[in-house]
ROSE-4610 file (N, C-alpha, C; in Angstrom, 1 decimal, always signed):
// ROSE-4610
residu = [R/R/R/I/I/I/K/K/K/I/I/I/G/G/G/D/D/D/F/F/F/C/C/C/L/L/L/M/M/M/E/E/E/T/T/T/F/F/F/E/E/E/R/R/R/R/R/R/A/A/A/L/L/L/L/L/L/A/A/A/C/C/C/A/A/A/P/P/P/N/N/N/P/P/P/A/A/A/A/A/A/H/H/H/R/R/R/D/D/D/Y/Y/Y/I/I/I/V/V/V/S/S/S/L/L/L/T/T/T/G/G/G/Q/Q/Q/L/L/L/P/P/P/A/A/A/I/I/I/A/A/A/V/V/V/K/K/K/I/I/I/H/H/H/Y/Y/Y/V/V/V/P/P/P/D/D/D/R/R/R/E/E/E/I/I/I/I/I/I/I/I/I/R/R/R/E/E/E/S/S/S/L/L/L/T/T/T/R/R/R/Y/Y/Y/L/L/L/D/D/D/A/A/A/I/I/I/H/H/H/R/R/R/I/I/I/G/G/G/W/W/W/S/S/S/E/E/E/I/I/I/E/E/E/R/R/R/I/I/I/G/G/G/V/V/V/T/T/T/V/V/V/M/M/M/E/E/E/D/D/D/F/F/F/F/F/F/D/D/D/V/V/V/S/S/S/I/I/I/A/A/A/R/R/R/W/W/W/T/T/T/L/L/L/V/V/V/T/T/T/L/L/L/Q/Q/Q/Q/Q/Q/T/T/T/D/D/D/G/G/G/D/D/D/T/T/T/T/T/T/I/I/I/E/E/E/F/F/F/M/M/M/A/A/A/E/E/E/D/D/D/R/R/R/Q/Q/Q/P/P/P/D/D/D/W/W/W/N/N/N/N/N/N/T/T/T/R/R/R/L/L/L/L/L/L/E/E/E/R/R/R/L/L/L/R/R/R]
num = [1/1/1/2/2/2/3/3/3/4/4/4/5/5/5/6/6/6/7/7/7/8/8/8/9/9/9/10/10/10/11/11/11/12/12/12/13/13/13/14/14/14/15/15/15/16/16/16/17/17/17/18/18/18/19/19/19/20/20/20/21/21/21/22/22/22/23/23/23/24/24/24/25/25/25/26/26/26/27/27/27/28/28/28/29/29/29/30/30/30/31/31/31/32/32/32/33/33/33/34/34/34/35/35/35/36/36/36/37/37/37/38/38/38/39/39/39/40/40/40/41/41/41/42/42/42/43/43/43/44/44/44/45/45/45/46/46/46/47/47/47/48/48/48/49/49/49/50/50/50/51/51/51/52/52/52/53/53/53/54/54/54/55/55/55/56/56/56/57/57/57/58/58/58/59/59/59/60/60/60/61/61/61/62/62/62/63/63/63/64/64/64/65/65/65/66/66/66/67/67/67/68/68/68/69/69/69/70/70/70/71/71/71/72/72/72/73/73/73/74/74/74/75/75/75/76/76/76/77/77/77/78/78/78/79/79/79/80/80/80/81/81/81/82/82/82/83/83/83/84/84/84/85/85/85/86/86/86/87/87/87/88/88/88/89/89/89/90/90/90/91/91/91/92/92/92/93/93/93/94/94/94/95/95/95/96/96/96/97/97/97/98/98/98/99/99/99/100/100/100/101/101/101/102/102/102/103/103/103/104/104/104/105/105/105/106/106/106/107/107/107/108/108/108/109/109/109/110/110/110/111/111/111/112/112/112/113/113/113/114/114/114/115/115/115/116/116/116/117/117/117/118/118/118/119/119/119/120/120/120/121/121/121/122/122/122/123/123/123/124/124/124/125/125/125/126/126/126/127/127/127/128/128/128/129/129/129]
x = [+2.5/+3.6/+2.9/+3.6/+3.2/+4.2/+3.7/+4.5/+4.5/+5.7/+5.8/+6.8/+6.3/+7.1/+7.8/+9.1/+9.8/+10.1/+9.8/+10.2/+9.0/+9.4/+8.4/+8.8/+7.9/+8.2/+7.7/+8.6/+8.2/+7.7/+6.8/+6.4/+7.5/+7.5/+8.6/+8.8/+7.7/+7.8/+8.3/+8.1/+8.6/+10.1/+10.6/+12.0/+12.7/+12.2/+12.8/+12.9/+11.8/+11.8/+12.9/+13.5/+14.7/+16.0/+16.0/+17.2/+16.9/+17.6/+17.4/+18.4/+17.9/+18.7/+19.0/+20.0/+20.3/+20.7/+20.6/+21.0/+22.5/+22.7/+24.1/+24.8/+25.9/+26.6/+27.3/+27.4/+28.1/+27.4/+26.1/+25.3/+25.8/+26.6/+27.1/+28.3/+28.8/+30.0/+29.7/+30.4/+30.4/+31.5/+31.1/+32.1/+31.5/+32.4/+31.9/+31.9/+30.8/+30.7/+30.7/+31.4/+31.5/+31.0/+30.0/+29.4/+29.6/+29.9/+30.0/+29.2/+28.7/+27.8/+28.0/+27.3/+27.5/+26.1/+25.8/+24.8/+25.5/+24.8/+25.5/+26.1/+27.4/+28.1/+28.0/+27.5/+27.5/+28.0/+29.1/+29.6/+28.9/+28.5/+27.8/+28.6/+28.8/+29.4/+28.6/+28.4/+27.6/+28.5/+28.7/+29.4/+28.3/+28.3/+27.3/+27.8/+27.3/+27.5/+26.2/+26.2/+25.0/+24.5/+23.2/+22.6/+22.3/+21.0/+20.6/+20.7/+20.7/+20.7/+21.8/+22.2/+23.2/+22.4/+22.9/+22.3/+23.0/+22.3/+22.9/+23.4/+24.7/+25.3/+24.7/+24.3/+23.7/+22.4/+21.7/+20.5/+20.7/+21.9/+22.2/+22.2/+22.8/+22.8/+21.4/+20.5/+19.1/+18.5/+18.7/+18.2/+18.7/+20.0/+20.5/+20.0/+19.8/+19.2/+17.8/+17.1/+15.7/+15.8/+16.7/+16.9/+17.2/+18.1/+18.4/+17.2/+16.4/+15.2/+14.2/+14.2/+13.3/+13.6/+14.9/+15.3/+15.6/+15.8/+16.1/+17.5/+17.7/+19.0/+19.6/+18.9/+19.5/+20.1/+21.4/+22.2/+21.7/+21.1/+20.6/+19.4/+18.5/+17.3/+17.6/+18.6/+19.0/+19.6/+20.5/+21.2/+20.3/+19.3/+18.4/+17.6/+17.1/+16.3/+17.1/+18.4/+19.2/+19.4/+19.7/+19.9/+18.7/+17.6/+16.3/+16.0/+16.1/+15.7/+16.6/+18.0/+18.9/+18.8/+18.7/+18.5/+17.2/+16.1/+14.9/+14.9/+15.5/+15.6/+16.6/+17.8/+18.8/+18.7/+18.1/+18.0/+19.4/+20.4/+21.7/+22.0/+23.0/+23.4/+23.8/+24.5/+25.1/+25.2/+24.9/+25.0/+25.5/+26.4/+26.9/+26.8/+26.1/+25.9/+26.6/+27.5/+28.2/+28.0/+27.6/+27.5/+28.5/+29.1/+30.0/+29.7/+29.4/+29.0/+30.0/+30.6/+31.5/+31.0/+31.0/+30.5/+31.6/+32.5/+33.5/+34.4/+34.6/+35.5/+34.8/+33.5/+32.7/+32.4/+32.7/+32.4/+31.5/+30.4/+29.5/+29.5/+29.6/+29.6/+28.5/+27.7/+26.6/+27.0/+26.7/+27.0/+25.9/+25.4/+24.4/+24.7/+24.4/+24.7/+23.4/+23.2/+22.1/+22.6/+22.0/+22.4/+21.2/+21.2/+20.2/+20.5/+19.4/+19.6/+20.5/+21.3/+22.2/+23.3/+23.4/+24.6/+25.8/+26.9/+28.1/+29.3/+30.2/+31.4/+32.4/+32.9/+33.7/+35.0/+35.6/+36.9/+36.7/+35.6/+35.4/+35.3/+34.4/+34.2/+35.4/+36.3/+37.5/+38.4/+38.2/+39.0/+38.7/+37.5/+37.1/+37.8/+38.3/+39.0/+40.4]
y = [-40.5/-39.6/-38.2/-37.4/-36.1/-35.1/-34.1/-33.1/-31.8/-31.3/-30.0/-29.2/-28.2/-27.4/-28.3/-28.3/-29.2/-30.5/-30.8/-32.0/-33.0/-34.3/-35.3/-36.2/-36.3/-37.2/-38.6/-39.6/-40.9/-41.5/-42.4/-43.2/-44.1/-44.4/-45.2/-46.5/-47.2/-48.5/-48.4/-47.3/-47.1/-46.9/-46.1/-45.9/-47.1/-47.9/-49.1/-50.2/-50.2/-51.1/-51.0/-49.8/-49.5/-50.3/-50.7/-51.4/-52.9/-53.5/-54.9/-55.8/-57.0/-57.9/-59.2/-59.9/-61.2/-62.1/-63.4/-64.3/-64.1/-64.1/-64.0/-65.4/-65.3/-66.5/-67.2/-66.5/-67.1/-66.6/-67.0/-66.5/-67.0/-68.1/-68.7/-68.0/-66.9/-66.2/-64.7/-64.1/-62.7/-62.1/-61.1/-60.3/-59.0/-58.0/-56.6/-56.3/-55.7/-55.2/-53.7/-53.1/-51.6/-51.1/-50.2/-49.6/-48.1/-47.5/-46.1/-45.5/-44.4/-43.7/-42.2/-41.5/-40.0/-39.4/-38.4/-37.4/-36.1/-35.1/-33.9/-33.3/-33.1/-32.6/-33.4/-34.7/-35.6/-36.9/-37.4/-38.7/-39.6/-40.8/-41.8/-43.0/-43.5/-44.8/-45.7/-46.9/-47.9/-49.1/-49.4/-50.7/-51.5/-52.8/-53.7/-55.1/-55.9/-57.3/-58.0/-58.6/-59.2/-60.3/-60.6/-61.8/-62.7/-62.8/-63.7/-63.2/-61.8/-61.2/-60.1/-59.9/-58.8/-57.8/-56.5/-55.5/-55.5/-55.5/-55.4/-54.0/-53.9/-52.5/-51.6/-52.1/-51.2/-50.6/-51.3/-50.8/-49.6/-49.5/-48.4/-47.1/-47.2/-46.0/-45.5/-46.4/-46.0/-45.4/-46.0/-45.5/-44.1/-43.9/-42.5/-41.5/-41.9/-41.0/-40.5/-41.5/-41.2/-40.3/-40.5/-39.6/-38.3/-38.1/-36.8/-36.1/-36.8/-36.2/-35.7/-36.2/-35.8/-34.3/-34.0/-32.6/-32.1/-33.1/-32.7/-32.1/-31.1/-30.5/-30.8/-31.3/-31.5/-32.9/-32.9/-34.2/-35.2/-34.6/-35.5/-36.2/-35.5/-36.2/-37.2/-36.9/-37.9/-39.1/-38.8/-39.9/-40.9/-40.3/-41.2/-42.0/-41.4/-42.1/-43.2/-42.9/-44.0/-45.1/-44.8/-45.8/-46.7/-46.0/-46.8/-47.7/-47.1/-47.8/-49.0/-48.8/-49.8/-51.0/-50.6/-51.6/-52.4/-51.7/-52.4/-53.4/-53.0/-53.9/-55.0/-54.7/-55.7/-56.6/-56.2/-56.9/-57.4/-56.5/-56.9/-57.1/-57.8/-58.1/-56.8/-56.0/-54.7/-53.8/-52.5/-51.5/-50.2/-49.5/-48.2/-47.3/-46.3/-45.3/-44.0/-43.6/-42.3/-41.4/-40.2/-39.2/-38.0/-37.5/-36.4/-35.3/-34.1/-33.0/-31.9/-31.4/-30.3/-29.1/-27.9/-26.7/-25.6/-25.4/-24.4/-24.9/-24.2/-24.6/-25.4/-25.7/-26.4/-27.8/-28.8/-30.2/-30.7/-31.4/-32.0/-33.4/-34.2/-35.7/-36.2/-37.1/-37.8/-39.3/-39.9/-41.3/-41.9/-43.1/-43.8/-45.3/-46.0/-47.4/-48.1/-49.4/-50.2/-51.7/-52.5/-53.9/-54.8/-56.0/-56.9/-57.2/-57.4/-57.7/-58.9/-58.8/-60.0/-60.2/-59.5/-59.7/-58.8/-59.5/-58.8/-59.5/-58.8/-59.3/-58.2/-57.8/-56.7/-56.8/-58.0/-58.2/-57.8/-58.2/-57.8/-56.3/-55.7/-54.3/-53.4/-53.9/-53.1/-53.0/-53.8/-53.7/-52.5/-51.9/-50.7/-49.5/-49.5/-48.3/-48.1]
z = [+48.3/+48.5/+48.7/+49.5/+49.8/+49.1/+48.4/+47.7/+48.5/+48.8/+49.5/+48.7/+48.0/+47.1/+46.0/+46.0/+45.0/+45.6/+46.9/+47.5/+47.6/+47.5/+47.5/+48.7/+49.7/+50.8/+50.5/+50.6/+50.3/+51.6/+51.5/+52.7/+53.1/+54.4/+55.0/+54.2/+53.9/+53.3/+51.9/+51.2/+49.8/+49.9/+50.8/+51.0/+51.4/+52.3/+52.8/+51.7/+50.8/+49.7/+48.7/+48.7/+47.8/+48.3/+49.5/+50.1/+49.9/+48.9/+48.5/+49.3/+49.6/+50.4/+49.6/+50.1/+49.5/+50.7/+50.6/+51.7/+52.1/+53.4/+53.9/+53.6/+52.8/+52.5/+53.6/+54.8/+55.9/+57.2/+57.3/+58.4/+59.8/+59.8/+61.0/+61.5/+60.8/+61.2/+61.5/+62.4/+62.6/+61.7/+60.8/+60.0/+59.8/+59.5/+59.3/+57.8/+57.3/+56.0/+56.1/+55.2/+55.2/+53.8/+53.8/+52.6/+52.7/+51.6/+51.5/+50.4/+50.6/+49.6/+49.8/+48.9/+48.9/+48.7/+49.5/+49.2/+48.9/+48.3/+48.1/+49.4/+49.5/+50.6/+51.9/+51.8/+52.9/+52.5/+53.2/+53.0/+54.0/+53.5/+54.2/+54.3/+55.6/+55.8/+56.7/+56.3/+57.1/+57.3/+58.5/+58.9/+59.5/+59.2/+59.8/+59.9/+60.9/+61.0/+60.5/+59.4/+58.9/+59.7/+59.7/+60.3/+59.2/+58.8/+57.8/+56.4/+56.3/+55.0/+54.9/+53.7/+53.4/+52.5/+52.6/+51.7/+50.4/+49.3/+48.0/+47.7/+47.5/+47.5/+46.5/+45.3/+44.3/+44.8/+45.7/+46.2/+47.1/+47.7/+48.6/+47.8/+46.6/+45.7/+45.4/+45.0/+44.7/+46.0/+47.1/+48.4/+48.7/+48.6/+48.9/+47.9/+46.6/+45.6/+46.1/+46.6/+47.1/+48.3/+49.2/+50.4/+49.9/+49.0/+48.4/+47.9/+47.1/+46.5/+47.6/+48.8/+49.8/+50.2/+50.1/+50.3/+51.7/+52.6/+54.0/+54.0/+54.9/+55.1/+56.4/+57.4/+58.7/+58.7/+58.9/+58.9/+60.0/+61.1/+62.1/+61.6/+60.9/+60.4/+59.4/+58.5/+57.5/+58.2/+59.1/+59.8/+60.5/+61.3/+62.0/+61.0/+59.9/+59.0/+58.3/+57.9/+57.3/+58.3/+59.5/+60.6/+60.8/+60.9/+61.2/+60.0/+58.8/+57.6/+57.4/+57.5/+57.2/+58.2/+59.5/+60.6/+60.4/+60.1/+59.9/+58.7/+57.6/+56.4/+56.6/+57.1/+57.2/+58.3/+59.4/+60.7/+61.0/+60.9/+61.2/+62.7/+62.9/+64.3/+65.0/+64.2/+64.7/+63.5/+63.7/+62.6/+63.2/+62.4/+62.7/+61.5/+61.6/+60.5/+60.8/+59.9/+60.1/+58.9/+59.2/+58.1/+58.5/+57.4/+57.6/+56.6/+57.1/+56.2/+56.4/+55.3/+55.4/+54.7/+55.3/+54.7/+55.1/+54.1/+54.4/+55.4/+56.5/+57.6/+58.7/+58.5/+59.5/+59.0/+60.0/+59.7/+60.8/+60.4/+61.3/+61.1/+62.1/+62.0/+62.8/+62.2/+62.9/+63.0/+64.1/+64.3/+65.1/+64.6/+65.4/+65.3/+66.3/+66.4/+67.0/+66.5/+67.0/+66.9/+67.7/+67.7/+68.1/+67.8/+68.3/+69.7/+70.5/+71.9/+72.1/+73.1/+73.5/+72.5/+71.4/+70.5/+71.0/+71.1/+71.4/+70.9/+70.2/+69.7/+69.8/+71.0/+71.2/+70.4/+70.4/+69.7/+68.2/+67.6/+66.2/+66.0/+66.8/+66.7/+67.0/+67.8/+68.1/+66.9/+65.9/+64.7/+63.9/+64.1/+63.4/+63.9/+65.1/+65.7/+65.3]
């Protein structure tokens, strides 16, 4: 770990290890899982279509606590990190990460999507809209 002032930067593998997985009880089906979490002043939503594993929801809380302790203020940096970490750990068929930060009258929304090559289920994803 690298310490900069009051902030402690975790190594990527340490951060990702906080996201725990369990076997997908219905790996033969496409279905959407929605997780929500909170960072100070930032709402976090993750929608994903699991493949072989699902993310254990309690581990998301530990993971977001660690992200908060890093001390990043840029929503884009946080969003890209959450997206990359979540997709790398879950190896989901499809993932959408949305962050929303409100500061007074200003709202910033970050959205990132990733999917496995050749996966497509447009009818399922249309249900989110």
